[in-house]
C-alpha positions as CSV (number, residue, x, y, z in Angstrom):
1,M,0.0,0.0,0.0
2,S,1.5,3.4,-1.0
3,Y,0.9,6.8,0.4
4,N,-1.6,8.9,-1.6
5,K,0.0,12.3,-2.2
6,D,-3.2,13.7,-3.6
7,K,-5.3,12.9,-0.6
8,K,-6.8,16.0,0.9
9,S,-6.3,16.8,4.5
10,Y,-9.2,17.8,6.7
11,S,-8.3,21.4,6.5
12,D,-8.7,21.3,2.7
13,I,-12.2,19.9,2.9
14,E,-15.3,21.9,3.8
15,L,-17.0,19.9,6.5
16,P,-20.7,20.2,6.6
17,T,-22.0,21.1,10.0
18,N,-25.6,21.0,11.0
19,P,-26.4,24.7,11.4
20,N,-29.1,23.9,14.0
21,L,-26.6,22.4,16.4
22,P,-24.9,24.8,18.9
23,S,-21.5,26.0,17.6
24,W,-19.6,24.6,20.6
25,I,-20.5,21.0,19.7
26,I,-17.6,19.4,17.8
27,T,-18.2,16.3,15.7
28,P,-15.5,13.6,15.4
29,K,-14.7,14.8,11.9
30,E,-14.2,18.3,13.2
31,E,-12.1,17.0,16.0
32,K,-9.8,15.4,13.4
33,A,-9.7,18.6,11.5
34,I,-8.7,20.5,14.6
35,Y,-6.0,17.9,15.3
36,E,-4.7,18.3,11.7
37,R,-4.6,22.0,11.9
38,W,-2.8,21.9,15.3
39,R,-0.3,19.4,13.9
40,K,0.4,21.5,10.8
41,K,1.0,24.6,12.9
42,A,3.3,22.7,15.4
43,F,5.4,21.3,12.6
44,A,5.5,24.7,10.9
45,H,7.0,26.2,14.0
46,C,9.7,23.5,14.1
47,D,10.3,23.2,10.4
48,E,14.0,24.2,10.5
49,L,14.8,21.6,13.2
50,I,12.9,18.9,11.3
51,K,14.7,19.7,8.1
52,K,18.1,19.5,9.9
53,Y,17.1,16.0,11.2
54,I,16.0,14.9,7.8
55,A,19.2,16.1,6.2
56,C,21.2,14.3,8.9
57,T,19.4,11.0,8.4
58,N,19.6,11.3,4.6
59,S,23.4,11.6,4.8
60,Y,23.7,8.0,6.1
61,G,23.0,5.0,3.9
62,N,22.2,2.7,6.8
63,P,19.1,3.7,8.9
64,L,20.7,2.3,12.1
65,E,23.7,4.6,11.6
66,A,21.4,7.5,11.0
67,M,19.5,6.8,14.2
68,K,22.8,6.6,16.2
69,H,24.5,9.7,14.7
70,C,21.4,12.0,14.4
71,K,20.0,11.4,17.9
72,G,20.6,15.0,19.0
73,A,18.9,16.4,15.9
74,H,15.9,14.1,16.5
75,E,15.6,15.0,20.1
76,A,15.8,18.7,19.3
77,S,13.1,18.4,16.6
78,M,10.8,16.3,18.8
79,G,11.4,18.6,21.8
80,C,10.3,21.5,19.7
81,V,7.1,19.7,18.6
82,E,6.4,18.7,22.2
83,Q,6.4,22.3,23.2
84,F,3.2,22.7,21.2
85,A,1.7,19.4,22.3
86,G,0.1,20.7,25.5
87,K,-3.6,20.8,26.2
88,E,-3.6,24.6,26.0
89,F,-2.6,24.6,22.4
90,M,-5.3,22.1,21.4
91,D,-7.8,24.1,23.4
92,K,-6.7,27.3,21.6
93,E,-7.1,25.5,18.2
94,R,-10.6,24.3,19.3
95,D,-11.5,27.9,20.3
96,E,-10.4,29.2,16.9
97,F,-12.4,26.5,15.1
98,I,-15.5,27.3,17.2
99,Q,-15.2,31.0,16.3
100,E,-15.0,30.0,12.6
101,K,-18.1,27.9,13.0
102,I,-19.9,30.8,14.7
103,E,-18.9,33.1,11.8
104,K,-20.1,30.6,9.2
105,K,-23.3,30.2,11.1
106,K,-23.9,33.9,11.0
107,L,-23.2,34.0,7.2
108,Y,-25.6,31.0,6.7
109,K,-28.4,32.7,8.7
110,F,-27.8,35.9,6.7
111,Y,-27.9,33.9,3.5
112,L,-31.2,32.3,4.5
113,Q,-32.7,35.6,5.5
114,K,-31.7,37.1,2.1
115,Q,-33.2,34.1,0.3
116,K,-36.5,34.5,2.3
117,E,-36.7,38.2,1.4
118,E,-36.1,37.5,-2.3
119,Q,-38.9,34.9,-2.3
120,E,-41.3,37.3,-0.6
121,K,-40.4,40.0,-3.0
122,L,-41.1,37.6,-6.0
123,K,-44.4,36.6,-4.4
124,A,-45.3,40.2,-3.9
125,E,-44.4,41.0,-7.6
126,G,-46.4,38.0,-8.8
127,K,-49.5,39.1,-6.9
128,S,-49.3,42.7,-8.1
129,S,-49.1,41.7,-11.8
């Protein structure tokens, strides 16, 4: 089985959310999306250290040698990622996601109201004709 490079991540997919549910309810799909967003941000902060570790491991032909000689780079990159692995970072990401849901819900309600007004306007024009 090979890795599908074209597979979309959860952040690339518009997840349908029931607009009648409260915004603070997070579905399992949304929780995965939150995790993916957090992971992407954490790795972006530590990108340089991760690149150094990859360059180090690629310089050795034998994976066991690479593990032995690149231990410091590996610990530094994982230490950096662990800084962003705390509960407070996930909670912050959840809060941002919930705020986005609230904004989308407002836009959706505005859209529904506009549609309703247009339908009423068409009905009024149809009766006056």
